[in-house]
N, C-alpha and C positions, 0 to 999 in steps of 0.2 A: 824496569820495564818503562818503553815510553806511553802516553795514551794511545788509547784507539777510538777510531769515530764510529761511535756507536748509532747515533740518531740524527738526522738534519731535520730542522722544523722549519714548517711553511704556516704562516699566519694566514688564515683566509674568512672571509665573510660568510662564503659558502663551504665548509669545509667538504660536505660530501660531494660537489661538484670536482673539488680538485683532488680529494682521495681517488674519485673514479678515475678522473683524467690521468693520474700518475701510476696508477694499476694497469692502465690499457696502455700507456707508454712503456712502461716498462715490464710488462706481464707479471706483476704482483698481486698481492690480496690484502685485503683487511684481514690484519693478524690480531688488533684489539680496537676496541671502541669504547668510550663513554662521552656524557654530555658536552665535553670540551675539548676532547683529542681524539682523531683516528688515527691508528698506527697502521702502515701498510708495510709490508715486505715480500723479499723472495719467498717462495712456497716453503724453503728448507729453513726459514726465519733467521739467517745470517745477517750480519751486520754490513753495512748499515743500514738501518731500516729509515722510513719517515713518517714523523708525527705532522699531520694536519690539524691546527691549533685554532678553534674559532676566537676571532676577534670583532669587535664591534666595526671598526672600521677599514676601509679598503685601502690598497696600495697607493700612494701618492708621487714616490720617486722611484728614480731607477734603483734595482738592486744593487747593493754591494757584495753579494754573493751568490753565483747560480752556480747551474749544471751545465756541463759539456757532455753532448752525448754523441755517440759513433753509432752507425746503423749497424747492425749487427745478422749477418745471414742475407741482407739484400743490399741493392744499389744505393747510395747516399740519396739521389733522388728517388726511388721508392719509397725509403723511409720518410722525406721529407714531405712526399704526399700522402702518407700514412698520419704524420703528424699533424695535417692541417686538417683531415678527415676528423681527427679529434676532437679538433677544436683549438689547435694551436693556430696562431696569427703571426705573420710576419712583422716585426718592428724595426724603429731605427733608434739607435741608442746613441748615435753619433758615429756608429764606425764608417771606416771609408768605404768607397762602393767596390773596391777591389780584392776587399778580404776572402779568404777561402772556406770562411764557415758562413752560416745563415742563421741570425738572429732571430728568435720567436720569442711568444709569451703563452703562457698557460691561460684557460679562461679568466683568470682575474687578474692578468696581468704581468705576473711574474715571470722575466725573462729569462731564457737558458738558448744554448747555442747548439747547432747540430753542425760537427767538423766534417770537414771533406773527406776524409780516408775513412772507410769503413774498418771495422775491427779487425777484418781478415787481411788488410792491406799492410798492417805494423808488425 
């Protein structure tokens, strides 16, 4: 049997801020927490989960791995507005100006993308 993606780890100087951000973005909740790691997941605790891990240093270069999100139940424009309200910000990682997605960063600068087509159009 092949491997299964169980947990995605995000390093954070302010893990509570990042856990709260991603819980709001994804509609998830904190399912476990200790001094070093906050684990967030869907309410049914299905995989993958996200571990937000406390680290002493902030992010300094572009992520080598990132999330691609799709709006679900709303337009992409509405979801972009919601993400910006939650604390995301637009970033330039060298993408051409005519790409169909929007590159954003969470409150600590971890990049992610909002894809142009919502889930309902797939």
